[in-house]
N, C-alpha and C positions, 0 to 999 in steps of 0.2 A: 504493500500500500504506500502510495506517494505521500510523504510527510512534508507539509508546507511550513516553512519558517515564517512565523508571524511578523517578525521584524523586517525580514527581507520583503515580504508582501507589503508592508507599510511603505517602504521606499518605492517599490514598484507602483503602488497606487498613487502616491504623491507625484511621481514623475508623469504618470498618465494624466493626473489632474492638471499639472502645469501645461502639458501639450494640448489638452482639451480646452483649457482656458484661452490659450493663444489662438485657437481656431474656433472658438465657441460659436460665433455668429454665422459660420458657414457650415456647421454640422447639421444634418437633418433631424437630429434628436439631441436631448439634453444629456450628454455624456457625464457632465460634472455632477448632475444630480445622482446618477447611479454610483459614481465613484465616491461621492460625498457620503452616501448611506453606508457604503462598504467601510469607509474610514471611520465612521461613527461607531459601527459595531466592532471594528478591530480595536479602536481606542478603548471601548468598553471592556473588551477581553483583556487588554493590558491592565486595566484597573482591577479586574476581578482576580488577577493572579495572586494578590495578597489580601488576606482577611482584614488587615488593619485599614484597608482602603474603603471598607463598606460605609463608613460614616460620611465620607464625602459624596459617595454615590447616593446615599439616602437623602442627605440634605439637598443636594443639587436636584435630585429627582422630585422631591417635594416642591421645591421652588418652581420648577417647570410645570408640574401638575397644577398648581394653583393658577399659573398664568393661563392655562387652557380653560379654566373655569370662568375667567374674566374677559378673555380676548373676544373680539368681534370678527377676527380674520384668522381662521385656523391655519391656512397655508402659510401666511407670513409668520405666524407665531411658531409653527413647526420648523421652518427654515432657520429662523434666528435662534430658536432653542437648541437645535443641533449644533450651530456654530458656537454658541456659548458653552455647551456641555463639552464639546471636543476641546475647546480652549482651556477650560479650568481643569479638565482631566489630564490633558497632556502636560500643562505647566506643572501640575501636581506630580505626575509620574516622572517628569524629566529631572526631578530632584533626587530620584532613587538611583544609587550607584549601579545596581544590576541592570536597570533599564538603560542607563547611559552606555554601559559596556556592550549590551546587545545591539543597540542602535549603531554604535561605532563599528562593531563587527559586520553589521548589515551594510554600512557604508563601503567597507572593504570588499565584501562579498559581491555587492552589486555595482562595483566600480565601472564595469563596462557599460552597464545600463545608464549610469549617471553621466558618463562621458558622451554617450549617444544622445541622451536627452538634451545636454548642453548644446551639442552640434545642431540638432534639429531646431531647437529653440532659437539659436543664433541665426540660422538660415532663414527662419520665418521672420524674425525681427529685421534682419538685413534687407530682405526682399521688400518688406513693407516700408522701411525707412528710405531706401533708395528709390523705389518706384513712386513713393508719395501716396500710395493707395490706402495707407493706414490713418490718414488724418480726417478729422471732421471739424466743422465750425459750429459753435453754439454760443449764442449771446455775444456775437462779434469776436469771439476768442477761438483760436486754433488749438486743437488737441490731437495728440497722437493716441489712438485707441487700438489700432490694428484691427484684428478680428475679435477683440474682446468686447464685453458689453459696456465698458465704461473706462475712462482714462485712469481712474483709481485702481481698477482691476488690472489694467495694463502695468501700472507702476508697481503694484504689489507682486505681480508675476515677474517683472524685471528684477526686483530685489531678491526674489527667490532664486532666479537664475544665478545671480552673483554669489549667493550662498552655496549653490551647487558647485560653482567654480572653486570656491574655497575648499569644499569637500574633495573635489578632484585633485587639487593641489596637495591636500592632506594624504590622499590615497597614493600619490606618486611615491614609489618605494625608494627612489634615489633622488630626492629633492636636494639641489645644491643651494643652500641658503645664503651663500656669499655672492650670488648673482641675482639680478632682478628677474622675477618670474614673468618674462615678456610674454610667453605663450598664454599664460593664464590671465594676464592683464588684457590681452587682445580678445580672449574668450569672454571677458566681462564687458568689453567695449560696446557691443550692440545693446546690452541691457542698460548700461550707464546712459547712453544716448536716449534710449526709450524712456527712462525716468525723466530726463531733462525735457524731452519733447512732449511728455504727457501733460505738463503744467500742474501736476499733482505735487505741490510744494512739500507737503509733509513727508513724502517718501524720499526726499533728499536726505533726511536724517539717517535712516537705516542704510541707504546707499553710500553715504559719506563714511559712516562707521565701518562698513565692510572694506572700503578703499583704504582707510587709515590703518585698519588691522593688517591688511595685505602689505602695506608699506612698512609699518613699524615692526611687525612680528614675523614676517616671512623673509626678511633680509637681515642677516647678522652683521655684516661689515658696515661700519659707519661711513667709510669712504664711498662705498657704492650708493648708500642713501643720499649723501651730500651731492654726489655726481649726477644722479638722476632726478633730484628734487626740482631743479629749474624746468626740466623737460616735462615732468608730470604736472607742475603748476601751469605751464603754458598750455599744455594739451587740455587739461581740465578747465582752465579759464576760457579758452577758445570755445569749447563745447558749451560752457555755461552761457557766455555772452550771446551765442548764436542759437540759444534754445528758446522754446515757448515759455518755459518757466521764468526765464529772465525777463522776457517781454511782459509777462504778467506782473512781475514784481515792480517793474518800471512804471507800468500803467497805473498801479494802485498807489504809487509813492506820493502822489499829490492829492489823494483822496482822504476821506475821514478815517478814523481808526477802525471802523467796522469793516472797511474794505480789506484790511490785512487779514481778517478772519473770514472773508467772503460772506459777511452778514451773520456769522454764527452767533455772535454775542446777542444779537436781537432775538433769535428764536431760543437761545439758551435761557434767557430771562423768562421768556414765555413758557418754556417747558418746566422750569423750576417753579414758576407761579402755579402751573397746572398741578404739579406734585403737591404743593402746599395746600391747594384747595381740594385735594382728594379726601375722601373719607378715611377713617382709621384703617379699615380692612385693606383698601387699595394702597395706602401708604406702606403698610407692612408687606403685602403680597403683590402689589402692582396691578396694572390694567391689561397686561399682555403686550407683546412687542410691537403690535400695530398701533398702539395708542399714541406714541410720539409722532408718528406720521400724520395721524388725524389732527393733532394739535397744530403741527407745522403747516398742514394744508389750509387750515383756517386763517393762518397768519400770512403765508407766502403764496398760497394758491398752488403749491406743489407738495405732493406727499413725499417729503424727504425725512431722513432720520436726523438725529440730534448732532451727528458728527462728534460725539463725545460718549465714550463707553459708560461713564458713570451716570450721566443724565439719562441715557437710554435705559440703563438698568433700573434706575430709580422709578421711572414711569412703567417699565415693562415688568420687572420682577419685584419692585418695591424695596424696602430696606432689607428684607430677608435675603433676596438674591444678590443685591448690591454688596451686602456684608460678606457673603460667601466669596464673591469675586475679589473684593479688596483684601480679604484674609489670605487668599491664595497668592495674591501679588505681594503682600507683605512677607509671606513665607518665601517667595521667590527672591526678594531683596536680601533676606537673611542668608539664603543659600549662596547667592553670588558674592556676598561679603567674604565668604570663606576663601575666595581667590587670593585675598591679601595683596591685591594690585588695584589701587584706587582708579587708575585710568581704565582698566578692563571692566571694573565694576560700574563705572560711569557709562561706558559704552553699552554694556548690556542693559542698564537701566534706561538710558535714553532711547534704545532701540524700540522698546515697547511702550514706555510711558508717554513720550511726546505724541506718537500716533494715537494712543488711547485717549488722550486728553483733547486733541484738536482735530481729530478726524474719525478715528475708530481703529481698533486693533484686532479684537477677536473676530469681527465680522469679515475681515480680509484673511481668509484661511491660508493663502500662500504666504502672506507676511508672517502669520503665526508659525507655520512650519519653518519658514526661513529663520525666525528667531530661535526656535528650538534647536535646529541644526547648527546655527551659528554658535549658540551657547555651548553645545556639546563639543564643537571644535575648539573653542576657547578653553573649556575645561580640560579637554584631552591634551592640549598643548601647554598647559600650565603645570608647573612642577608639583603643585600640591595634589594633583590628581594622578598619583603614581600608578594606580591600578589601570586607568585608561591608557596611560602611556605604555604600560606593559602590554596591553591588548594590541596596541598599534605595532609594537616592536615584534611581538610573537608572530603576527599574521602578515607582516610585511614581506 
């Protein structure tokens, strides 16, 4: 009987999710929905591996159950509930040493698949960027969306590609760290340009963090770093100045402060007011994930989310669900502090916190997976994670 390795399957499914996202609008069916359900049940199986994880399963399950009792849109609530559950379960599980080791082993085992996924993803992005077919104009602004559903989806997919490139570099058994990883920088380049052209400013944060990590921690010799620094600055500066995201920042520089948050502060205040006006039960357990869109529809005429995880959860899952999310994130902060490297700790914190506060983190699943993978690479290459380093050395 063929035995399937769950952790390798996890990598395979996420690679399929990435490629499915990049061609989402030209597929005749919703591949991502099928893959998403598979990832949900696979993540659940990870959680069930240890008995002491049952409490997080019960608490999160109860929170979602209450949301279905109050929601007015079952489909929207189901989709967002799955995103949220995957996020908190994965972040929680990613702090377990055994889970970390098994994912690292899966990175190495599926290294050929990871390399092929990067190649296909780069080819798709390169074709769309060069041909100009991946752009759309909305509200007089130009966005690079490719074949994805939204520019933020494109940007999150691009950030994930950059994380895969880091994994590919990690998987290289004979990495010469006293040279600049030119090949891997070029493998990242289409994704970097995609983030810049998407106009999704918040995704500049994780993209920049990945580039800085590549520069600081994948090259040992200071002389090489100093030699290539001007070239890297010139290339990145040129790409930034000629990008849609730069044009957008220039266009809003003379406007009021709300322009810098694309009007978010306006509906944030409206959303918080709606929460405060809710009855006791809804304050504790929420209105369901669709409620924030109904509030913003009445204000803006568009059914949009809060672009803030904490406000979204206050209205969707109430104080109960929001407390679960925040407690998981506080636990994550405590876990990363064990790195004993302030700069790495700040990078990991900024990777998820800034998007979660000014756009959304758990709802962009590829950004979530990118963070988990990036964190495991950082942990594995840090001296304090000797067990993970040993796994890397043994299997190299």
